[in-house]
N, C-alpha and C positions, 0 to 999 in steps of 0.2 A: 658932358658926354666924352667918352674916350675917342682918340683920334682914329683908331681902327674901326670903331662903330660908325663914326661919321663917313669914313671912306666906304664901308660896307653899304650904307644906305644910299650914298651917292651913286655907286656902281649899280646897285639894285634898281634905282630909278632910271639910269641910263639904259640898262639892258631890258627893262620892262617896256620901254618906249620903242624898242627895236621893231616890233610888229608894225607900229605906225610909220616908222621910218622906211619900211618896205612897202606898205600898202598905199600910202599917200602919193608918192610919185607915180605909181601905176594908175591910180584913179585919176590924177590930174592929167596924165598923158592920154588916157582914154577920153576924158571929157573934152580936152582941148582938141584932140584929133577929130572927134565927132563934130564939134562945132565948126572946125575948119572945113570938114567935108561938106556939111550942110549949107553953111552960110558963105564961105569964101571961095573954095576951089571947085565945088561940085564934082569931086573926084572919088566918090565912095568906092571902096573903103581905104584908099591908099594913105591919106593923111592920118587917119585913125591908127592904122597899123604902124606907121612910122613913129608917131608920137607914143604909142603904146610900147614899142620896142625901146624907145628912149627912156620911158618911165621904168621899164623893167631893168634897164642898164643902171639907172640911178638907184634903184632899190638894191641891186647887187653891189653897187659901189658902197652903199651904206653898210651892208653886211661885211664887206671886206674891211672897212674902217673899224667896225666893231671887233673883228677878229684881230686886227693889229693892236687894238686897245687891250684885248685880253692877253696877247703875247707880251705886252709891256708890263703887265701886272706881274 
């Protein structure tokens, strides 16, 4: 296989996983925050909102890293 073709498929795989790279941190933040609210702190909804905000920030960070990778190409 040509070098350009391998690079194309590698980049295609990376960018097709970008949706998961955005969604997974948000879901983890929501689940972790809900667990902390119910079992640990009994502070509904504050821990969930904080963890959800951190998950959104992590998802945005992943998007920014993908943009940097695009600019390097």
